[in-house]
Residue, then its C-alpha position, 0 to 999 in steps of 0.5 A: m157220800k151223795r150219788l148222783n146219776i149222770a146222764l151224758i148226751g154225746y159220745k164222741f171227742m168230748g164224750k169221751a173227754h167227760s166220760y174219763a173225767l166222770l170216772a177220775t173225778p172222785f179219785f182225785f178230788k173228795t167233793g161229797i159227790e159220787p158221780v154215776r155214769k148211768v146213761l150214755v145217749g147218741r143217735h146211732r145204736g151201734p157205736l153208741e153201744q161200743a162207747a158205753r162199754d168202752f167208756g163204762w156206762e150202765e146204759c145207753a139210749t137214743d132218745w134224749r128227751e126220754v132220758v131227760r124226763r127220767p125220775d132217776i137222772d140227776v145231771i144232764d151233761i151235754a157234749t152235742p154240737p152247739n145247735t142243740h144245747a139250748e133245746i136239750a138245757i131248756a128241757a133239762a131245766e124244766a125237768g129239774k136236772h142240773i146241767f153241764c154244757e159244753k162250750p160254744f154255749t149256743i148258736t145265737v144270743e136269743e138262745a142264750e137267753r132262754a137257756l139262762a132263763a130256763v135254768q133261773r126259773a127252775g133254780v138248777k145248777h149250770m156250768l159251761g165247759f171252758n176247761y182251759r180256766r182249769v189248767p193251773a198255769l192259767g189259774l195262777a196267771r188269774q191269781l197274779i192279775a187279781e193280787g195287782r202284780l201285773g200292775k194296770i193291765f194294758h194288753f191281752r192278746a190270743a192265738y187259737l191255731q189249728d190246721w186239721i182241714m187244710d186239705p181240700q178234700f177233707p170233707r164238710i163235717w158238721k163243724l163246717t156247717k153254719a146251722i149246726a156249728g154257728s161259725g168255724p173256729h170263731h164259735e169253737l176257737n175264739s169262744h175259748i180265748i174270749d172266755l179267757a179273756h173274761f177270765l183274766v181281764g174282764r168284760i169286753d165293750r166294742v169289738v171289730g173283725l175280719e173273717e175269711t173262707f180259704i176253701r169255699q166248697r168241700p166234698a159232701e160227708a159220706e154218711s157213716e155210723q162208725l165211731s170217730t172224732m173231728l179229726t178223723a172223718q169218714a172220707g167224703s163223696s164225690q160231690l162238692v158242697d159250699v162251705d158257709v163258715d169261716d176258716t179263720t176270724a180275727f178281731l180286735a177289742r176294747f175292754a171296759n177297764g181300758a185294755v186292748g185285746t187281739f183275738e185270733s183263730t184259724r184252722f189253717a196254720a200249717g204245723r199247729r195242732n192245738h196251739n192256744r197262747i195268751e199273753v197279758n201285759g201290765s204296768k208291772g209285769s206280764v204272764y205269757f201261756d202256751l197250751e203246748n207246754m201247759n204246765l208252764l207259765q212265763y212270768y215277767n216282773a219289771d221290778d227285778p234288778a236291771d242286771v237280771p231282767g227277763f221272763r222266768t220260767i214257772q213250773v206250775n206243779e207245786g201244790c200251792h198252785p191251783y188244783i195241783s194238791h189233788w194231783w201228783p208230787p211237784g215235777h210231775g205236772i198234768g195233761y189235757q184230760n185232766t183240766f175235765v176232772n178239775q172242771f168236774a171237781d168244781f161242778f160237783q163241789a158246788i152242788a155238794d155246797d149249794t153254791r153256784p158253779e163258775p162259769g155259768f149260763e151268765v158267762g156263756l151269754e156274755n161270751q155269745r154277745v161277743l161273738e155275735a158282736v164280732s160277726r156283726s162288726i164284720a158284716a158292717e166293717k166298722w166297730t160294734a159294741v158288745 
């Protein structure tokens, strides 16, 4: 068993998810790698120390640059806001560390290109945290498409809907600040469904989009060092500040293989907490997935007899389904947190086998190109090439 010392930069929502996955991965997957939760890195000493105790880290530190240079660190795990990803990834590559980085990859295409060049020069392993690829139901959907069981693909449609900032008194946290987040749900949510489009259907050629910001001023975020998640921000101050990101972005797409795509992301869909819906239609059938029922895949086979047509519900928890053989007996299912375990298992297996982890930074660059093309199309009000 090879031990790898991990430094995780970021300790809030994604830091918690990654900490859990690093703990659970060797329990369920025998990759030949034992991840050691060595150093947890953050800016505020008090809540950082609390998180390190809660999440089982040996040490904590407030200077990520110093940690990246440490000879006893093997892997840098980046779970910070997107505006820091490129700088940290480049420094980690130059220090010879393997890198796991949360999505969205970067703020700009130029940053993504520099980060990709850095890992290629260094020859280190690199992987992005598009965890929905590791949902077994979506893995099965990809398998059905790859086997030709849906035939020629005509449509990909996706909607990623949330509602957590609808209150006008919700403060302008970093996710509502362009310089830090890149954009609103466009970067955060569309990046996920763009990746699933690439994963299931293929490369996107052209896009045309629209966006809207429904609440253009919000209370400034009160300064706090309390441990919190994005959904439990501290109360805002009385000062109103401008919001410079979208509240919703939707776009149409044409794929290189001729398929047509529709994409919608919003944080203003009342009642939708984390609704990620995917449908793919082909000449021989369709698949439909809803993250709120993540262990189910709806499958329609156009060759079914005329007297019993319709979608069938597949419970994706049989041992033959992607990842499930590592988990529970049939009928038990897995949860959101386990998608992080699945992806870290793939990352560590690639390190152990000296193969290329997927999705790597190349995939992140292509994702970033689509995001940027959509933004250009909105500004120009016309179809734009990726």
